[in-house]
C-alpha positions as CSV (number, residue, x, y, z in Angstrom):
1,X,-26.8,53.8,-20.4
2,X,-23.5,52.5,-21.6
3,X,-23.2,52.6,-25.3
4,X,-22.8,49.1,-26.7
5,X,-19.4,48.4,-28.2
6,X,-18.3,45.9,-30.8
7,X,-17.1,43.4,-28.2
8,X,-20.0,43.3,-25.7
9,X,-23.8,43.5,-25.9
10,X,-26.7,43.1,-23.6
11,X,-29.0,40.1,-24.2
12,X,-32.7,40.2,-24.0
13,X,-32.5,39.8,-20.2
14,X,-30.2,42.8,-19.8
15,X,-27.1,40.6,-19.1
16,X,-23.9,41.8,-20.7
17,X,-22.4,39.1,-23.0
18,X,-19.1,39.0,-24.9
19,X,-19.3,38.9,-28.6
20,X,-22.0,36.6,-29.8
21,X,-21.2,34.0,-27.1
22,X,-23.0,33.2,-23.9
23,X,-19.9,34.2,-21.9
24,X,-20.9,36.9,-19.5
25,X,-19.0,40.2,-19.1
26,X,-19.0,39.3,-15.4
27,X,-16.8,36.3,-16.0
28,X,-14.2,38.2,-17.9
29,X,-14.2,41.2,-15.5
30,X,-13.9,39.0,-12.4
31,X,-11.0,37.0,-14.0
32,X,-9.3,40.3,-15.0
33,X,-9.8,41.8,-11.5
34,X,-8.2,38.6,-10.0
35,X,-5.1,39.4,-12.0
36,X,-5.5,36.9,-14.9
37,X,-3.9,37.9,-18.2
38,X,-6.0,38.2,-21.3
39,X,-4.4,35.1,-22.6
40,X,-5.3,33.1,-19.5
41,X,-8.9,34.4,-19.7
42,X,-9.1,33.3,-23.3
43,X,-7.9,29.9,-22.3
44,X,-10.5,29.7,-19.6
45,X,-13.2,30.7,-22.1
46,X,-12.2,29.1,-25.5
47,X,-15.4,30.4,-27.1
48,X,-13.8,33.9,-27.0
49,X,-11.1,35.1,-29.2
50,X,-8.1,36.9,-27.7
51,X,-9.3,40.1,-29.5
52,X,-12.7,39.7,-27.7
53,X,-11.1,39.4,-24.3
54,X,-8.9,42.5,-24.9
55,X,-11.9,44.4,-26.2
56,X,-14.0,43.4,-23.2
57,X,-11.3,44.5,-20.8
58,X,-11.0,47.8,-22.7
59,X,-14.8,48.2,-22.5
60,X,-14.7,47.5,-18.7
61,X,-11.8,49.9,-18.1
62,X,-13.6,52.7,-20.1
63,X,-16.9,52.1,-18.1
64,X,-15.7,51.0,-14.7
65,X,-18.2,52.9,-12.6
66,X,-21.2,51.7,-14.6
67,X,-20.0,48.1,-14.9
68,X,-19.3,47.9,-11.1
69,X,-22.8,49.1,-10.5
70,X,-24.1,46.5,-12.9
71,X,-22.1,43.8,-11.1
72,X,-23.5,44.9,-7.8
73,X,-27.0,44.6,-9.2
74,X,-26.2,41.2,-10.6
75,X,-25.0,40.1,-7.2
76,X,-28.2,41.3,-5.6
77,X,-30.3,39.4,-8.2
78,X,-28.3,36.3,-7.5
79,X,-28.9,36.6,-3.7
80,X,-32.7,37.1,-4.4
81,X,-32.8,34.0,-6.5
82,X,-31.0,32.0,-3.8
83,X,-33.5,33.2,-1.2
84,X,-36.5,32.3,-3.5
85,X,-35.1,28.8,-4.1
86,X,-35.2,28.2,-0.3
87,X,-38.9,27.7,-0.3
88,X,-40.6,26.5,2.9
89,X,-40.9,22.7,3.2
90,X,-43.7,21.1,1.3
91,X,-46.1,19.2,3.7
92,X,-46.9,16.6,1.1
93,X,-43.3,15.9,0.4
94,X,-42.6,15.7,4.1
95,X,-45.4,13.1,4.5
96,X,-44.1,11.1,1.6
97,X,-40.6,11.1,3.0
98,X,-41.9,10.0,6.4
99,X,-43.9,7.2,4.8
100,X,-40.8,6.1,2.9
101,X,-38.7,6.2,6.0
102,X,-41.3,4.1,7.9
103,X,-41.5,1.6,5.1
104,X,-37.7,1.3,5.0
105,X,-37.6,0.8,8.8
106,X,-40.3,-1.9,8.7
107,X,-38.3,-3.8,6.0
108,X,-35.1,-3.7,8.1
């Protein structure tokens, strides 16, 4: 396990957050990897201080392997959530939509 530093912590769901904000470590790391400066990242996330951005980047650089694994896991969780949200059509909703469509066509 990665020791928690002053600039990042894991919330109750295991998501890495910056400082005491809701800004995720993911957001800062992705912006940094895209070549954004710490100043630009701080402008994108005004809830963060410049010190927190630099501290987060330093934490990432000191723990790159572990953080990349964490990011891969986060991506997998996101994909699972997207798949779960694509539930099969609900037959009741399908019937209601068909009735509405029929009623609309009768009015026309």
